[in-house]
C-alpha positions, -999 to +999 in steps of 0.1 A: -209-722+009-237-747+017-256-760-014-288-748-022-319-774-024-335-765-057-376-751-052-387-774-082-371-807-093-351-803-127-363-807-159-346-834-181-327-809-201-315-795-168-305-831-154-286-838-186-264-811-182-259-813-145-244-849-150-223-836-176-210-802-155-205-832-122-188-858-149-167-831-158-154-813-122-146-851-114-125-854-144-099-831-133-098-817-170-109-783-182-143-774-193-130-767-228-113-801-230-142-821-212-165-804-241-143-816-266-135-850-256-177-855-253-185-834-284-201-807-270-203-770-268-178-754-249-202-718-243-233-743-235-215-758-205-206-722-190-240-714-194-253-742-180-233-743-149-240-705-143-279-715-144-278-748-121-258-729-099-280-702-095-310-729-090-289-743-064-285-777-082-245-772-088-222-760-058-206-724-060-169-732-070-138-709-055-125-709-094-117-670-086-080-669-071-076-646-043-070-613-046-039-601-037-034-570-024-002-551-026+011-521-010+019-493-030+052-483-038+069-452-025+073-423-050+107-422-066+134-396-052+156-381-073+194-389-063+219-370-062+236-384-093+203-381-113+201-341-105+237-333-116+233-355-147+202-331-156+221-301-150+249-311-176+222-322-203+203-284-198+237-264-193+244-250-231 
């Protein structure tokens, strides 16, 4: 998806978080590991990633794995052995 251009220039606070988020992405580590290493609150990184993505200051990432659709299994059919066994269990 193309990167949206922000309509207004970023504030100093927005730019601060954008730089951290870009560095986090380039580091190749998890967001939690990056936050711990830099003394940041992980929740703040996630919050600012969402805000800046909505503003168009960060590209949308494909962080969700693709959905795998499975065909449903056919219903189990009773076998002859299973039918005979139930007869013996119920018979007195």
